[in-house]
N, C-alpha and C positions, 0 to 999 in steps of 0.2 A: 448132283442129280441122282435118284434113286432110281434102279428099273423101274416097268411100269407095274412087274407083278409084285412092287415093296409098295404099293400103294395103298393109304388106311380109306379110302371112302367105302361107306357100306352102304347097299342098297334096299330098301323096304319094300319092290315090289310085291313082294309075297302076301304083306303084313294088307296093302294097298288093294290089291285084287280081294282079298279073303273079307277086306271091309268092303269092298262094293260091290260084293255074291258075284264077281266077274272072272270068267277064265281066262287063262293066258291065253289060248286061242282066240276069243273073241277078242281082246287087247291087240293081239296081231293083225288080225281082218281090221278094225279100225283105226290102225296105226298106220297099216301099210308095210310093218317088216313081217319077216317070219317067225315062225313060235320058236326056232333055234338060236337068231339073234334075243330074244326076249328071255329066253332061257338064260342064256350065258350072261346077261344081265344080271337078273333075280338072283343067279347062284353065283354074283359076286367075282365072275373070270372075266367080264367084261375088263379090257383094254381104257377105252375109251368110245364114248358116245357122240353122237351128233348135234346141234341144240336144235335142229328140226325135229330128230324123233324124241327126243326132249320135250321140246315143244308141245308135239303131238299125244305122248304119253300125260302129261299134265292135262291137257284140254278133255283126255277121254274119262280119266281118271278124275276129275275136277279138282288138282292137286296144285301146290306146287314145288318148285324143284326141289326144296328144303324137306316138303312131308318126301320125297319119293329119296334122295341122297345124303348121307349123314357121314361124318368125319369120326373114323372109331379112334378110340386113345389108346396109347399102348402102355 
């Protein structure tokens, strides 16, 4: 099994925020997580995400998990 940092999951949080005219700070307040944690996710540095956080992000951005996450091709 490859190390976590070798994952191929790409996060499209920046695009979704821009499309909805929402800031990272606003989303963090609505979801109940820190801006730092969302920034780690947005910048593809996250090693994991809780389903409850993913659910809350999708609820606030009115999207599905597949809109937020993608599998990078190598």
